N, CA, C and O atoms as a Maestro MAE file, in Angstrom:
{
 s_m_m2io_version
 :::
 2.0.0
}

f_m_ct {
 s_m_title
 :::
 protein
 m_atom[336] {
  # First column is atom index #
  i_m_mmod_type
  r_m_x_coord
  r_m_y_coord
  r_m_z_coord
  i_m_residue_number
  s_m_chain_name
  s_m_pdb_residue_name
  s_m_pdb_atom_name
  i_m_atomic_number
  :::
  1 25 17.589 -119.580 -46.908 1 A "UNK " " N  " 7
  2 3 16.472 -118.895 -46.580 1 A "UNK " " CA " 6
  3 2 16.424 -117.220 -46.664 1 A "UNK " " C  " 6
  4 15 16.939 -116.335 -45.981 1 A "UNK " " O  " 8
  5 25 15.276 -117.228 -48.213 2 A "UNK " " N  " 7
  6 3 16.017 -115.584 -48.445 2 A "UNK " " CA " 6
  7 2 14.754 -114.628 -47.676 2 A "UNK " " C  " 6
  8 15 13.683 -114.692 -47.072 2 A "UNK " " O  " 8
  9 25 15.810 -113.703 -48.226 3 A "UNK " " N  " 7
  10 3 14.976 -112.860 -46.401 3 A "UNK " " CA " 6
  11 2 14.510 -111.392 -47.494 3 A "UNK " " C  " 6
  12 15 15.281 -110.996 -48.369 3 A "UNK " " O  " 8
  13 25 12.999 -110.670 -47.203 4 A "UNK " " N  " 7
  14 3 12.634 -110.591 -47.533 4 A "UNK " " CA " 6
  15 2 12.996 -109.053 -46.897 4 A "UNK " " C  " 6
  16 15 13.252 -108.747 -45.732 4 A "UNK " " O  " 8
  17 25 12.894 -107.959 -48.471 5 A "UNK " " N  " 7
  18 3 13.498 -106.293 -48.072 5 A "UNK " " CA " 6
  19 2 11.912 -105.801 -47.891 5 A "UNK " " C  " 6
  20 15 11.750 -104.873 -47.098 5 A "UNK " " O  " 8
  21 25 10.636 -106.380 -48.606 6 A "UNK " " N  " 7
  22 3 9.513 -104.957 -47.463 6 A "UNK " " CA " 6
  23 2 7.952 -106.832 -47.076 6 A "UNK " " C  " 6
  24 15 7.809 -108.010 -47.402 6 A "UNK " " O  " 8
  25 25 7.087 -105.443 -45.989 7 A "UNK " " N  " 7
  26 3 6.352 -106.725 -46.074 7 A "UNK " " CA " 6
  27 2 5.248 -106.627 -45.597 7 A "UNK " " C  " 6
  28 15 5.354 -105.929 -44.588 7 A "UNK " " O  " 8
  29 25 3.716 -107.090 -45.827 8 A "UNK " " N  " 7
  30 3 2.922 -106.595 -46.812 8 A "UNK " " CA " 6
  31 2 1.979 -105.695 -45.790 8 A "UNK " " C  " 6
  32 15 1.457 -106.257 -44.827 8 A "UNK " " O  " 8
  33 25 1.682 -103.622 -46.140 9 A "UNK " " N  " 7
  34 3 1.174 -103.147 -45.909 9 A "UNK " " CA " 6
  35 2 0.437 -104.116 -44.056 9 A "UNK " " C  " 6
  36 15 0.655 -105.129 -43.391 9 A "UNK " " O  " 8
  37 25 -0.104 -103.373 -44.054 10 A "UNK " " N  " 7
  38 3 -0.948 -103.425 -42.791 10 A "UNK " " CA " 6
  39 2 -2.241 -103.515 -42.777 10 A "UNK " " C  " 6
  40 15 -3.001 -104.281 -42.184 10 A "UNK " " O  " 8
  41 25 -2.518 -102.095 -43.952 11 A "UNK " " N  " 7
  42 3 -4.110 -101.601 -44.359 11 A "UNK " " CA " 6
  43 2 -3.942 -101.114 -45.653 11 A "UNK " " C  " 6
  44 15 -3.286 -100.122 -45.972 11 A "UNK " " O  " 8
  45 25 -4.758 -102.090 -46.607 12 A "UNK " " N  " 7
  46 3 -4.851 -102.140 -47.872 12 A "UNK " " CA " 6
  47 2 -4.146 -102.752 -48.824 12 A "UNK " " C  " 6
  48 15 -3.731 -103.844 -48.435 12 A "UNK " " O  " 8
  49 25 -3.785 -102.425 -50.145 13 A "UNK " " N  " 7
  50 3 -2.698 -103.045 -50.633 13 A "UNK " " CA " 6
  51 2 -1.948 -102.569 -51.083 13 A "UNK " " C  " 6
  52 15 -1.845 -101.478 -51.643 13 A "UNK " " O  " 8
  53 25 -0.626 -104.201 -50.676 14 A "UNK " " N  " 7
  54 3 0.803 -103.410 -52.048 14 A "UNK " " CA " 6
  55 2 2.208 -103.585 -50.331 14 A "UNK " " C  " 6
  56 15 1.721 -104.072 -49.311 14 A "UNK " " O  " 8
  57 25 3.407 -103.249 -50.300 15 A "UNK " " N  " 7
  58 3 3.940 -103.489 -49.590 15 A "UNK " " CA " 6
  59 2 4.677 -102.148 -48.367 15 A "UNK " " C  " 6
  60 15 3.784 -101.320 -48.544 15 A "UNK " " O  " 8
  61 25 4.824 -102.042 -48.209 16 A "UNK " " N  " 7
  62 3 5.720 -101.494 -47.217 16 A "UNK " " CA " 6
  63 2 8.383 -101.616 -47.202 16 A "UNK " " C  " 6
  64 15 9.314 -102.392 -46.986 16 A "UNK " " O  " 8
  65 25 8.228 -100.913 -47.403 17 A "UNK " " N  " 7
  66 3 10.316 -100.861 -46.832 17 A "UNK " " CA " 6
  67 2 9.928 -101.419 -45.575 17 A "UNK " " C  " 6
  68 15 8.883 -101.165 -44.977 17 A "UNK " " O  " 8
  69 25 11.115 -102.432 -45.102 18 A "UNK " " N  " 7
  70 3 11.398 -103.454 -44.237 18 A "UNK " " CA " 6
  71 2 12.693 -103.597 -43.611 18 A "UNK " " C  " 6
  72 15 12.836 -103.870 -42.419 18 A "UNK " " O  " 8
  73 25 14.003 -103.335 -44.754 19 A "UNK " " N  " 7
  74 3 15.387 -103.847 -44.662 19 A "UNK " " CA " 6
  75 2 15.825 -102.159 -45.008 19 A "UNK " " C  " 6
  76 15 15.251 -101.101 -45.267 19 A "UNK " " O  " 8
  77 25 17.193 -102.669 -44.828 20 A "UNK " " N  " 7
  78 3 17.816 -100.958 -45.424 20 A "UNK " " CA " 6
  79 2 18.243 -101.577 -47.991 20 A "UNK " " C  " 6
  80 15 18.904 -101.231 -48.970 20 A "UNK " " O  " 8
  81 25 17.439 -102.360 -47.631 21 A "UNK " " N  " 7
  82 3 17.903 -102.714 -49.215 21 A "UNK " " CA " 6
  83 2 16.009 -102.371 -49.894 21 A "UNK " " C  " 6
  84 15 15.656 -102.595 -51.051 21 A "UNK " " O  " 8
  85 25 15.324 -101.942 -49.046 22 A "UNK " " N  " 7
  86 3 14.097 -101.640 -49.376 22 A "UNK " " CA " 6
  87 2 14.076 -99.857 -49.394 22 A "UNK " " C  " 6
  88 15 13.565 -98.879 -49.939 22 A "UNK " " O  " 8
  89 25 14.682 -100.131 -48.745 23 A "UNK " " N  " 7
  90 3 14.442 -98.867 -48.535 23 A "UNK " " CA " 6
  91 2 14.822 -98.060 -49.515 23 A "UNK " " C  " 6
  92 15 14.161 -97.234 -50.145 23 A "UNK " " O  " 8
  93 25 16.402 -98.488 -49.626 24 A "UNK " " N  " 7
  94 3 17.611 -97.857 -50.717 24 A "UNK " " CA " 6
  95 2 16.500 -97.756 -52.106 24 A "UNK " " C  " 6
  96 15 16.370 -96.806 -52.878 24 A "UNK " " O  " 8
  97 25 15.747 -99.128 -52.110 25 A "UNK " " N  " 7
  98 3 15.167 -99.884 -53.604 25 A "UNK " " CA " 6
  99 2 13.863 -98.432 -53.660 25 A "UNK " " C  " 6
  100 15 13.581 -98.222 -54.840 25 A "UNK " " O  " 8
  101 25 13.153 -97.560 -52.781 26 A "UNK " " N  " 7
  102 3 12.642 -97.585 -53.233 26 A "UNK " " CA " 6
  103 2 13.195 -95.294 -52.611 26 A "UNK " " C  " 6
  104 15 12.679 -94.207 -52.870 26 A "UNK " " O  " 8
  105 25 14.089 -95.621 -52.008 27 A "UNK " " N  " 7
  106 3 14.158 -93.607 -52.808 27 A "UNK " " CA " 6
  107 2 15.274 -93.569 -54.137 27 A "UNK " " C  " 6
  108 15 15.457 -92.553 -54.808 27 A "UNK " " O  " 8
  109 25 15.912 -94.760 -54.351 28 A "UNK " " N  " 7
  110 3 16.877 -94.829 -55.833 28 A "UNK " " CA " 6
  111 2 15.497 -94.869 -57.099 28 A "UNK " " C  " 6
  112 15 15.465 -94.361 -58.220 28 A "UNK " " O  " 8
  113 25 14.767 -95.445 -56.578 29 A "UNK " " N  " 7
  114 3 12.898 -95.192 -57.148 29 A "UNK " " CA " 6
  115 2 12.669 -93.542 -57.637 29 A "UNK " " C  " 6
  116 15 12.345 -92.966 -58.675 29 A "UNK " " O  " 8
  117 25 12.907 -93.295 -56.742 30 A "UNK " " N  " 7
  118 3 12.452 -91.500 -56.682 30 A "UNK " " CA " 6
  119 2 13.348 -90.356 -57.281 30 A "UNK " " C  " 6
  120 15 13.115 -89.404 -58.026 30 A "UNK " " O  " 8
  121 25 15.284 -91.189 -56.192 31 A "UNK " " N  " 7
  122 3 15.249 -90.593 -57.541 31 A "UNK " " CA " 6
  123 2 15.355 -90.217 -58.533 31 A "UNK " " C  " 6
  124 15 15.280 -89.035 -58.868 31 A "UNK " " O  " 8
  125 25 15.621 -91.462 -59.450 32 A "UNK " " N  " 7
  126 3 15.211 -92.285 -60.954 32 A "UNK " " CA " 6
  127 2 13.951 -91.286 -61.556 32 A "UNK " " C  " 6
  128 15 13.606 -90.935 -62.684 32 A "UNK " " O  " 8
  129 25 13.329 -90.960 -59.783 33 A "UNK " " N  " 7
  130 3 11.765 -90.246 -61.266 33 A "UNK " " CA " 6
  131 2 12.483 -88.488 -61.222 33 A "UNK " " C  " 6
  132 15 12.108 -87.470 -61.804 33 A "UNK " " O  " 8
  133 25 13.432 -88.689 -60.437 34 A "UNK " " N  " 7
  134 3 13.371 -87.314 -61.079 34 A "UNK " " CA " 6
  135 2 14.382 -86.046 -61.467 34 A "UNK " " C  " 6
  136 15 14.666 -84.855 -61.340 34 A "UNK " " O  " 8
  137 25 14.746 -87.668 -62.192 35 A "UNK " " N  " 7
  138 3 15.979 -87.309 -62.889 35 A "UNK " " CA " 6
  139 2 15.731 -87.728 -63.756 35 A "UNK " " C  " 6
  140 15 16.798 -87.621 -64.360 35 A "UNK " " O  " 8
  141 25 15.027 -88.227 -64.454 36 A "UNK " " N  " 7
  142 3 13.498 -88.342 -65.469 36 A "UNK " " CA " 6
  143 2 13.134 -87.758 -66.068 36 A "UNK " " C  " 6
  144 15 13.154 -87.739 -67.299 36 A "UNK " " O  " 8
  145 25 12.405 -86.681 -64.853 37 A "UNK " " N  " 7
  146 3 11.572 -85.203 -65.450 37 A "UNK " " CA " 6
  147 2 12.683 -84.320 -65.284 37 A "UNK " " C  " 6
  148 15 12.678 -83.198 -65.792 37 A "UNK " " O  " 8
  149 25 13.591 -84.736 -64.636 38 A "UNK " " N  " 7
  150 3 14.739 -83.254 -65.225 38 A "UNK " " CA " 6
  151 2 14.926 -82.973 -66.574 38 A "UNK " " C  " 6
  152 15 14.677 -82.073 -67.376 38 A "UNK " " O  " 8
  153 25 15.461 -84.081 -66.534 39 A "UNK " " N  " 7
  154 3 16.016 -84.719 -67.546 39 A "UNK " " CA " 6
  155 2 15.322 -83.786 -69.293 39 A "UNK " " C  " 6
  156 15 15.777 -83.097 -70.206 39 A "UNK " " O  " 8
  157 25 13.832 -84.467 -68.798 40 A "UNK " " N  " 7
  158 3 12.288 -84.875 -69.383 40 A "UNK " " CA " 6
  159 2 12.558 -82.696 -70.130 40 A "UNK " " C  " 6
  160 15 12.435 -82.172 -71.237 40 A "UNK " " O  " 8
  161 25 13.035 -82.049 -68.389 41 A "UNK " " N  " 7
  162 3 11.893 -80.332 -69.174 41 A "UNK " " CA " 6
  163 2 13.542 -80.193 -69.795 41 A "UNK " " C  " 6
  164 15 13.908 -79.102 -70.233 41 A "UNK " " O  " 8
  165 25 14.386 -81.258 -69.792 42 A "UNK " " N  " 7
  166 3 15.893 -80.829 -70.746 42 A "UNK " " CA " 6
  167 2 14.943 -79.859 -72.900 42 A "UNK " " C  " 6
  168 15 15.074 -78.801 -73.516 42 A "UNK " " O  " 8
  169 25 14.217 -81.053 -73.060 43 A "UNK " " N  " 7
  170 3 13.440 -81.007 -73.780 43 A "UNK " " CA " 6
  171 2 12.264 -80.240 -74.581 43 A "UNK " " C  " 6
  172 15 11.054 -80.357 -74.385 43 A "UNK " " O  " 8
  173 25 13.153 -79.135 -75.869 44 A "UNK " " N  " 7
  174 3 12.323 -78.287 -76.106 44 A "UNK " " CA " 6
  175 2 10.827 -77.896 -76.427 44 A "UNK " " C  " 6
  176 15 10.111 -76.913 -76.233 44 A "UNK " " O  " 8
  177 25 10.606 -80.062 -77.443 45 A "UNK " " N  " 7
  178 3 9.161 -80.439 -77.396 45 A "UNK " " CA " 6
  179 2 8.519 -80.112 -76.565 45 A "UNK " " C  " 6
  180 15 8.949 -80.810 -75.647 45 A "UNK " " O  " 8
  181 25 7.560 -79.384 -76.069 46 A "UNK " " N  " 7
  182 3 7.099 -79.863 -74.982 46 A "UNK " " CA " 6
  183 2 6.336 -81.092 -75.674 46 A "UNK " " C  " 6
  184 15 6.488 -81.930 -74.785 46 A "UNK " " O  " 8
  185 25 5.746 -81.626 -76.498 47 A "UNK " " N  " 7
  186 3 5.143 -82.610 -76.225 47 A "UNK " " CA " 6
  187 2 5.861 -84.056 -76.567 47 A "UNK " " C  " 6
  188 15 5.153 -85.048 -76.737 47 A "UNK " " O  " 8
  189 25 7.020 -84.117 -76.644 48 A "UNK " " N  " 7
  190 3 7.955 -84.612 -76.501 48 A "UNK " " CA " 6
  191 2 8.548 -85.208 -75.138 48 A "UNK " " C  " 6
  192 15 8.662 -86.396 -74.839 48 A "UNK " " O  " 8
  193 25 8.966 -83.850 -74.240 49 A "UNK " " N  " 7
  194 3 9.093 -83.933 -73.154 49 A "UNK " " CA " 6
  195 2 8.012 -84.593 -72.359 49 A "UNK " " C  " 6
  196 15 8.148 -85.347 -71.396 49 A "UNK " " O  " 8
  197 25 7.075 -84.236 -72.850 50 A "UNK " " N  " 7
  198 3 5.866 -85.621 -71.837 50 A "UNK " " CA " 6
  199 2 5.645 -86.623 -72.113 50 A "UNK " " C  " 6
  200 15 4.843 -87.380 -71.567 50 A "UNK " " O  " 8
  201 25 6.513 -86.881 -73.283 51 A "UNK " " N  " 7
  202 3 6.374 -88.680 -73.345 51 A "UNK " " CA " 6
  203 2 7.458 -89.502 -72.546 51 A "UNK " " C  " 6
  204 15 7.504 -90.441 -71.751 51 A "UNK " " O  " 8
  205 25 8.330 -88.601 -73.217 52 A "UNK " " N  " 7
  206 3 9.222 -89.217 -72.253 52 A "UNK " " CA " 6
  207 2 9.603 -89.403 -70.559 52 A "UNK " " C  " 6
  208 15 9.851 -90.319 -69.775 52 A "UNK " " O  " 8
  209 25 9.505 -88.261 -70.555 53 A "UNK " " N  " 7
  210 3 9.044 -88.894 -68.452 53 A "UNK " " CA " 6
  211 2 8.149 -88.916 -68.752 53 A "UNK " " C  " 6
  212 15 8.120 -87.842 -69.353 53 A "UNK " " O  " 8
  213 25 7.017 -89.400 -68.881 54 A "UNK " " N  " 7
  214 3 6.067 -90.675 -68.281 54 A "UNK " " CA " 6
  215 2 6.029 -91.656 -68.854 54 A "UNK " " C  " 6
  216 15 5.120 -92.477 -68.736 54 A "UNK " " O  " 8
  217 25 7.367 -91.814 -69.861 55 A "UNK " " N  " 7
  218 3 6.872 -93.686 -69.872 55 A "UNK " " CA " 6
  219 2 7.853 -93.998 -68.529 55 A "UNK " " C  " 6
  220 15 7.784 -94.897 -67.691 55 A "UNK " " O  " 8
  221 25 9.046 -92.572 -68.726 56 A "UNK " " N  " 7
  222 3 11.050 -92.669 -67.528 56 A "UNK " " CA " 6
  223 2 9.777 -93.568 -66.545 56 A "UNK " " C  " 6
  224 15 9.907 -94.742 -66.198 56 A "UNK " " O  " 8
  225 25 8.208 -92.425 -66.130 57 A "UNK " " N  " 7
  226 3 8.103 -92.462 -64.166 57 A "UNK " " CA " 6
  227 2 7.202 -93.279 -64.795 57 A "UNK " " C  " 6
  228 15 6.089 -93.151 -64.285 57 A "UNK " " O  " 8
  229 25 7.251 -94.628 -66.341 58 A "UNK " " N  " 7
  230 3 6.113 -96.055 -66.069 58 A "UNK " " CA " 6
  231 2 6.987 -96.327 -66.249 58 A "UNK " " C  " 6
  232 15 7.822 -95.706 -65.592 58 A "UNK " " O  " 8
  233 25 7.582 -97.468 -67.269 59 A "UNK " " N  " 7
  234 3 8.900 -97.830 -66.573 59 A "UNK " " CA " 6
  235 2 9.710 -98.100 -65.332 59 A "UNK " " C  " 6
  236 15 10.158 -99.233 -65.157 59 A "UNK " " O  " 8
  237 25 9.903 -97.264 -64.571 60 A "UNK " " N  " 7
  238 3 11.048 -96.664 -63.483 60 A "UNK " " CA " 6
  239 2 9.972 -98.002 -62.265 60 A "UNK " " C  " 6
  240 15 10.335 -99.089 -61.817 60 A "UNK " " O  " 8
  241 25 8.370 -97.103 -62.066 61 A "UNK " " N  " 7
  242 3 6.818 -97.549 -61.101 61 A "UNK " " CA " 6
  243 2 7.159 -99.537 -62.372 61 A "UNK " " C  " 6
  244 15 8.205 -99.709 -62.997 61 A "UNK " " O  " 8
  245 25 6.745 -99.908 -62.367 62 A "UNK " " N  " 7
  246 3 6.682 -101.592 -62.985 62 A "UNK " " CA " 6
  247 2 8.207 -101.949 -62.379 62 A "UNK " " C  " 6
  248 15 8.206 -102.857 -61.547 62 A "UNK " " O  " 8
  249 25 9.272 -101.457 -62.637 63 A "UNK " " N  " 7
  250 3 10.028 -102.139 -62.164 63 A "UNK " " CA " 6
  251 2 10.526 -102.760 -60.969 63 A "UNK " " C  " 6
  252 15 10.971 -103.775 -60.434 63 A "UNK " " O  " 8
  253 25 10.137 -101.361 -60.849 64 A "UNK " " N  " 7
  254 3 10.264 -100.426 -59.287 64 A "UNK " " CA " 6
  255 2 9.598 -101.993 -57.867 64 A "UNK " " C  " 6
  256 15 10.121 -102.679 -56.989 64 A "UNK " " O  " 8
  257 25 7.805 -101.763 -58.672 65 A "UNK " " N  " 7
  258 3 6.710 -102.199 -58.287 65 A "UNK " " CA " 6
  259 2 6.935 -104.080 -58.273 65 A "UNK " " C  " 6
  260 15 6.613 -104.709 -57.265 65 A "UNK " " O  " 8
  261 25 7.567 -104.862 -59.627 66 A "UNK " " N  " 7
  262 3 7.862 -105.604 -59.815 66 A "UNK " " CA " 6
  263 2 8.648 -106.687 -58.173 66 A "UNK " " C  " 6
  264 15 8.332 -107.625 -57.441 66 A "UNK " " O  " 8
  265 25 9.509 -105.939 -58.333 67 A "UNK " " N  " 7
  266 3 10.377 -106.484 -57.398 67 A "UNK " " CA " 6
  267 2 10.381 -105.722 -55.932 67 A "UNK " " C  " 6
  268 15 11.295 -105.554 -55.124 67 A "UNK " " O  " 8
  269 25 9.466 -105.464 -55.921 68 A "UNK " " N  " 7
  270 3 9.349 -105.049 -54.438 68 A "UNK " " CA " 6
  271 2 7.620 -106.023 -53.599 68 A "UNK " " C  " 6
  272 15 7.073 -106.066 -52.497 68 A "UNK " " O  " 8
  273 25 7.339 -106.789 -55.382 69 A "UNK " " N  " 7
  274 3 6.525 -108.197 -54.528 69 A "UNK " " CA " 6
  275 2 7.469 -108.536 -55.112 69 A "UNK " " C  " 6
  276 15 7.912 -107.523 -55.654 69 A "UNK " " O  " 8
  277 25 8.269 -109.642 -55.421 70 A "UNK " " N  " 7
  278 3 9.000 -110.493 -55.423 70 A "UNK " " CA " 6
  279 2 10.051 -110.610 -54.535 70 A "UNK " " C  " 6
  280 15 10.785 -111.592 -54.415 70 A "UNK " " O  " 8
  281 25 10.112 -109.271 -53.735 71 A "UNK " " N  " 7
  282 3 10.788 -109.346 -51.772 71 A "UNK " " CA " 6
  283 2 10.099 -108.970 -51.529 71 A "UNK " " C  " 6
  284 15 10.504 -108.055 -50.812 71 A "UNK " " O  " 8
  285 25 8.625 -108.913 -51.578 72 A "UNK " " N  " 7
  286 3 7.671 -109.252 -49.879 72 A "UNK " " CA " 6
  287 2 7.194 -110.224 -49.825 72 A "UNK " " C  " 6
  288 15 6.545 -110.887 -50.634 72 A "UNK " " O  " 8
  289 25 7.710 -110.465 -48.150 73 A "UNK " " N  " 7
  290 3 7.152 -111.876 -47.953 73 A "UNK " " CA " 6
  291 2 5.940 -112.256 -47.247 73 A "UNK " " C  " 6
  292 15 5.682 -112.113 -46.052 73 A "UNK " " O  " 8
  293 25 5.263 -112.745 -48.144 74 A "UNK " " N  " 7
  294 3 4.083 -113.531 -47.888 74 A "UNK " " CA " 6
  295 2 2.806 -112.483 -49.376 74 A "UNK " " C  " 6
  296 15 1.663 -112.029 -49.395 74 A "UNK " " O  " 8
  297 25 4.003 -112.591 -50.351 75 A "UNK " " N  " 7
  298 3 3.071 -111.564 -51.375 75 A "UNK " " CA " 6
  299 2 2.518 -110.649 -51.567 75 A "UNK " " C  " 6
  300 15 3.449 -109.893 -51.847 75 A "UNK " " O  " 8
  301 25 1.224 -109.800 -51.675 76 A "UNK " " N  " 7
  302 3 0.861 -108.959 -51.599 76 A "UNK " " CA " 6
  303 2 -1.101 -109.223 -52.718 76 A "UNK " " C  " 6
  304 15 -1.504 -109.793 -53.731 76 A "UNK " " O  " 8
  305 25 -1.751 -108.179 -51.373 77 A "UNK " " N  " 7
  306 3 -3.979 -108.786 -51.311 77 A "UNK " " CA " 6
  307 2 -3.919 -107.643 -50.258 77 A "UNK " " C  " 6
  308 15 -2.981 -107.152 -49.630 77 A "UNK " " O  " 8
  309 25 -5.437 -107.361 -50.294 78 A "UNK " " N  " 7
  310 3 -5.763 -106.159 -49.490 78 A "UNK " " CA " 6
  311 2 -6.004 -105.992 -48.111 78 A "UNK " " C  " 6
  312 15 -7.180 -106.284 -47.890 78 A "UNK " " O  " 8
  313 25 -5.496 -105.699 -47.229 79 A "UNK " " N  " 7
  314 3 -6.006 -106.268 -45.807 79 A "UNK " " CA " 6
  315 2 -6.022 -104.771 -45.094 79 A "UNK " " C  " 6
  316 15 -5.249 -103.878 -44.746 79 A "UNK " " O  " 8
  317 25 -7.503 -105.122 -45.114 80 A "UNK " " N  " 7
  318 3 -8.520 -104.133 -43.577 80 A "UNK " " CA " 6
  319 2 -8.251 -103.280 -42.622 80 A "UNK " " C  " 6
  320 15 -8.752 -102.270 -42.126 80 A "UNK " " O  " 8
  321 25 -6.913 -104.249 -42.435 81 A "UNK " " N  " 7
  322 3 -6.137 -103.710 -40.644 81 A "UNK " " CA " 6
  323 2 -6.396 -104.410 -39.405 81 A "UNK " " C  " 6
  324 15 -5.823 -104.471 -38.317 81 A "UNK " " O  " 8
  325 25 -8.327 -105.355 -40.339 82 A "UNK " " N  " 7
  326 3 -8.488 -105.710 -39.195 82 A "UNK " " CA " 6
  327 2 -7.245 -107.133 -38.579 82 A "UNK " " C  " 6
  328 15 -6.027 -107.051 -38.732 82 A "UNK " " O  " 8
  329 25 -7.788 -108.033 -38.068 83 A "UNK " " N  " 7
  330 3 -6.494 -109.635 -38.234 83 A "UNK " " CA " 6
  331 2 -7.401 -110.194 -39.150 83 A "UNK " " C  " 6
  332 15 -8.567 -110.562 -39.294 83 A "UNK " " O  " 8
  333 25 -6.239 -110.074 -39.736 84 A "UNK " " N  " 7
  334 3 -6.414 -110.695 -41.247 84 A "UNK " " CA " 6
  335 2 -5.571 -112.186 -41.187 84 A "UNK " " C  " 6
  336 15 -5.517 -112.905 -42.185 84 A "UNK " " O  " 8
  :::
 }
 m_bond[335] {
  # First column is bond index #
  i_m_from
  i_m_to
  i_m_order
  :::
  1 1 2 1
  2 2 3 1
  3 3 4 2
  4 3 5 1
  5 5 6 1
  6 6 7 1
  7 7 8 2
  8 7 9 1
  9 9 10 1
  10 10 11 1
  11 11 12 2
  12 11 13 1
  13 13 14 1
  14 14 15 1
  15 15 16 2
  16 15 17 1
  17 17 18 1
  18 18 19 1
  19 19 20 2
  20 19 21 1
  21 21 22 1
  22 22 23 1
  23 23 24 2
  24 23 25 1
  25 25 26 1
  26 26 27 1
  27 27 28 2
  28 27 29 1
  29 29 30 1
  30 30 31 1
  31 31 32 2
  32 31 33 1
  33 33 34 1
  34 34 35 1
  35 35 36 2
  36 35 37 1
  37 37 38 1
  38 38 39 1
  39 39 40 2
  40 39 41 1
  41 41 42 1
  42 42 43 1
  43 43 44 2
  44 43 45 1
  45 45 46 1
  46 46 47 1
  47 47 48 2
  48 47 49 1
  49 49 50 1
  50 50 51 1
  51 51 52 2
  52 51 53 1
  53 53 54 1
  54 54 55 1
  55 55 56 2
  56 55 57 1
  57 57 58 1
  58 58 59 1
  59 59 60 2
  60 59 61 1
  61 61 62 1
  62 62 63 1
  63 63 64 2
  64 63 65 1
  65 65 66 1
  66 66 67 1
  67 67 68 2
  68 67 69 1
  69 69 70 1
  70 70 71 1
  71 71 72 2
  72 71 73 1
  73 73 74 1
  74 74 75 1
  75 75 76 2
  76 75 77 1
  77 77 78 1
  78 78 79 1
  79 79 80 2
  80 79 81 1
  81 81 82 1
  82 82 83 1
  83 83 84 2
  84 83 85 1
  85 85 86 1
  86 86 87 1
  87 87 88 2
  88 87 89 1
  89 89 90 1
  90 90 91 1
  91 91 92 2
  92 91 93 1
  93 93 94 1
  94 94 95 1
  95 95 96 2
  96 95 97 1
  97 97 98 1
  98 98 99 1
  99 99 100 2
  100 99 101 1
  101 101 102 1
  102 102 103 1
  103 103 104 2
  104 103 105 1
  105 105 106 1
  106 106 107 1
  107 107 108 2
  108 107 109 1
  109 109 110 1
  110 110 111 1
  111 111 112 2
  112 111 113 1
  113 113 114 1
  114 114 115 1
  115 115 116 2
  116 115 117 1
  117 117 118 1
  118 118 119 1
  119 119 120 2
  120 119 121 1
  121 121 122 1
  122 122 123 1
  123 123 124 2
  124 123 125 1
  125 125 126 1
  126 126 127 1
  127 127 128 2
  128 127 129 1
  129 129 130 1
  130 130 131 1
  131 131 132 2
  132 131 133 1
  133 133 134 1
  134 134 135 1
  135 135 136 2
  136 135 137 1
  137 137 138 1
  138 138 139 1
  139 139 140 2
  140 139 141 1
  141 141 142 1
  142 142 143 1
  143 143 144 2
  144 143 145 1
  145 145 146 1
  146 146 147 1
  147 147 148 2
  148 147 149 1
  149 149 150 1
  150 150 151 1
  151 151 152 2
  152 151 153 1
  153 153 154 1
  154 154 155 1
  155 155 156 2
  156 155 157 1
  157 157 158 1
  158 158 159 1
  159 159 160 2
  160 159 161 1
  161 161 162 1
  162 162 163 1
  163 163 164 2
  164 163 165 1
  165 165 166 1
  166 166 167 1
  167 167 168 2
  168 167 169 1
  169 169 170 1
  170 170 171 1
  171 171 172 2
  172 171 173 1
  173 173 174 1
  174 174 175 1
  175 175 176 2
  176 175 177 1
  177 177 178 1
  178 178 179 1
  179 179 180 2
  180 179 181 1
  181 181 182 1
  182 182 183 1
  183 183 184 2
  184 183 185 1
  185 185 186 1
  186 186 187 1
  187 187 188 2
  188 187 189 1
  189 189 190 1
  190 190 191 1
  191 191 192 2
  192 191 193 1
  193 193 194 1
  194 194 195 1
  195 195 196 2
  196 195 197 1
  197 197 198 1
  198 198 199 1
  199 199 200 2
  200 199 201 1
  201 201 202 1
  202 202 203 1
  203 203 204 2
  204 203 205 1
  205 205 206 1
  206 206 207 1
  207 207 208 2
  208 207 209 1
  209 209 210 1
  210 210 211 1
  211 211 212 2
  212 211 213 1
  213 213 214 1
  214 214 215 1
  215 215 216 2
  216 215 217 1
  217 217 218 1
  218 218 219 1
  219 219 220 2
  220 219 221 1
  221 221 222 1
  222 222 223 1
  223 223 224 2
  224 223 225 1
  225 225 226 1
  226 226 227 1
  227 227 228 2
  228 227 229 1
  229 229 230 1
  230 230 231 1
  231 231 232 2
  232 231 233 1
  233 233 234 1
  234 234 235 1
  235 235 236 2
  236 235 237 1
  237 237 238 1
  238 238 239 1
  239 239 240 2
  240 239 241 1
  241 241 242 1
  242 242 243 1
  243 243 244 2
  244 243 245 1
  245 245 246 1
  246 246 247 1
  247 247 248 2
  248 247 249 1
  249 249 250 1
  250 250 251 1
  251 251 252 2
  252 251 253 1
  253 253 254 1
  254 254 255 1
  255 255 256 2
  256 255 257 1
  257 257 258 1
  258 258 259 1
  259 259 260 2
  260 259 261 1
  261 261 262 1
  262 262 263 1
  263 263 264 2
  264 263 265 1
  265 265 266 1
  266 266 267 1
  267 267 268 2
  268 267 269 1
  269 269 270 1
  270 270 271 1
  271 271 272 2
  272 271 273 1
  273 273 274 1
  274 274 275 1
  275 275 276 2
  276 275 277 1
  277 277 278 1
  278 278 279 1
  279 279 280 2
  280 279 281 1
  281 281 282 1
  282 282 283 1
  283 283 284 2
  284 283 285 1
  285 285 286 1
  286 286 287 1
  287 287 288 2
  288 287 289 1
  289 289 290 1
  290 290 291 1
  291 291 292 2
  292 291 293 1
  293 293 294 1
  294 294 295 1
  295 295 296 2
  296 295 297 1
  297 297 298 1
  298 298 299 1
  299 299 300 2
  300 299 301 1
  301 301 302 1
  302 302 303 1
  303 303 304 2
  304 303 305 1
  305 305 306 1
  306 306 307 1
  307 307 308 2
  308 307 309 1
  309 309 310 1
  310 310 311 1
  311 311 312 2
  312 311 313 1
  313 313 314 1
  314 314 315 1
  315 315 316 2
  316 315 317 1
  317 317 318 1
  318 318 319 1
  319 319 320 2
  320 319 321 1
  321 321 322 1
  322 322 323 1
  323 323 324 2
  324 323 325 1
  325 325 326 1
  326 326 327 1
  327 327 328 2
  328 327 329 1
  329 329 330 1
  330 330 331 1
  331 331 332 2
  332 331 333 1
  333 333 334 1
  334 334 335 1
  335 335 336 2
  :::
 }
}
């Protein structure tokens, strides 16, 4: 039986961390975004720095969302907070 790292949100769409693995993935993603932005600021050309930062953040967000989607029990769906 697979162990899920995330659980469905009680309101809205998506998931929230449920285990230490889920929290590690979430905090690691935040740290990577921070590192990408800090490193992009070192690039002298402002337009290139912006492109690098936005590209890096997008790649991290897509990868994190995909892993979270795979590791969420019951998948993602819209929930209104009522007995769904």
